[in-house]
Structure formats: C-alpha cells, structure tokens
C-alpha positions as CSV (number, residue, x, y, z in Angstrom):
1,X,110.6,76.6,92.5
2,X,112.1,74.0,90.2
3,X,111.4,70.3,90.1
4,X,114.4,67.9,89.8
5,X,113.6,67.2,86.1
6,X,113.3,71.0,85.4
7,X,116.6,71.6,87.2
8,X,118.3,68.8,85.3
9,X,117.1,70.2,82.0
10,X,118.2,73.7,83.0
11,X,121.7,72.4,83.9
12,X,122.0,70.4,80.7
13,X,121.3,73.5,78.6
14,X,124.1,75.3,80.4
15,X,126.7,72.4,80.6
16,X,130.0,73.2,82.3
17,X,128.6,76.1,84.4
18,X,128.2,75.7,88.1
19,X,125.0,76.8,89.8
20,X,124.1,77.0,93.4
21,X,120.6,75.9,94.5
22,X,118.7,75.6,97.8
23,X,117.2,72.1,98.2
24,X,113.7,72.2,99.8
25,X,111.6,69.4,101.2
26,X,107.8,69.8,101.5
27,X,106.3,67.9,104.4
28,X,102.8,67.6,105.8
29,X,99.4,68.7,104.4
30,X,97.0,71.5,105.0
31,X,97.7,73.5,108.1
32,X,100.6,71.3,109.0
33,X,102.4,71.8,105.7
34,X,105.9,73.0,106.0
35,X,108.9,73.6,103.8
36,X,112.3,72.5,105.2
37,X,115.5,73.9,103.8
38,X,118.0,71.0,103.4
39,X,121.0,73.0,102.4
40,X,122.7,74.5,99.5
41,X,124.0,72.4,96.6
42,X,126.5,73.3,93.9
43,X,125.6,71.5,90.6
44,X,127.3,71.2,87.3
45,X,126.1,69.2,84.3
46,X,128.8,67.5,82.2
47,X,127.4,65.4,79.4
48,X,125.7,62.4,80.9
49,X,126.7,63.2,84.5
50,X,125.9,65.8,87.1
51,X,128.5,66.8,89.6
52,X,126.8,67.6,92.9
53,X,128.5,69.1,95.9
54,X,126.4,69.1,99.0
55,X,126.2,71.2,102.2
56,X,128.9,69.0,103.8
57,X,131.3,69.7,100.9
58,X,131.3,66.2,99.6
59,X,131.2,65.9,95.8
60,X,129.6,63.1,93.8
61,X,129.2,62.4,90.1
62,X,125.7,61.2,89.4
63,X,124.1,59.9,86.2
64,X,120.9,61.7,85.2
65,X,118.9,58.7,86.5
66,X,120.8,58.7,89.8
67,X,120.2,62.5,90.1
68,X,116.5,62.0,89.7
69,X,116.5,59.1,92.1
70,X,118.4,61.0,94.8
71,X,116.7,64.3,94.5
72,X,113.3,63.1,93.3
73,X,111.4,64.2,96.4
74,X,112.9,67.6,96.6
75,X,112.1,70.9,95.0
76,X,114.7,73.6,94.4
77,X,114.9,77.3,94.8
78,X,116.1,79.5,91.9
79,X,119.5,78.5,90.4
80,X,122.1,81.1,91.0
81,X,125.3,81.1,88.8
82,X,128.5,80.9,90.8
83,X,130.5,82.3,87.9
84,X,132.7,79.1,87.9
85,X,133.2,77.4,84.6
86,X,134.2,73.7,85.0
87,X,134.5,72.7,81.3
88,X,136.6,75.1,79.3
89,X,137.6,72.6,76.6
90,X,135.6,74.3,73.8
91,X,137.4,77.6,74.4
92,X,140.8,76.0,73.6
93,X,139.9,73.8,70.6
C-alpha cells in the first residue's frame, strides 16, 4: 500500500503517464478495524499539478499541497499504468 506522499513521489517520477489506483480508507481499531474501498482514481502528475479523475468521472487539477490535503487520510493500492500518455511534448521537440 502507498501513502499519499509516496504516491505523489511515484507520480512525479513518471510525469505525464496516467496511473489507476484504488483509494482505501482504514477505519476502527483492533477487532473492529476495517478497510473500505473508496473507488478507483486515475492520476497523472504534470509539473506542479496532479490531474485526478475520481470514480464519478469528474476531473480536477490539484497542486501537490491540495493533493496531500484531499487524500491525506487515505492509503492506495498498487499503481497500475493505464498506458495513456498525457504529456507527449518532449517527443515532438
């Protein structure tokens, strides 16, 4: 599982590539502990912003600080590449 900071670092190293992740929320303690799946997000890092598309299909551009603020209480499953490149500028320079 990835923390939001680890996921942000992972995305920044692979800027322009879209990844799909499952957002998870840990609730309770001890025997009442549970992990709730909150849905699948598509994420792409582009410079100082992260483009996040949620389970509803709504897309938002978040700064790194906003990303950590919004997703700070979540953990994430493994990041799976979607094969979609969103920033092809370097290929055509």
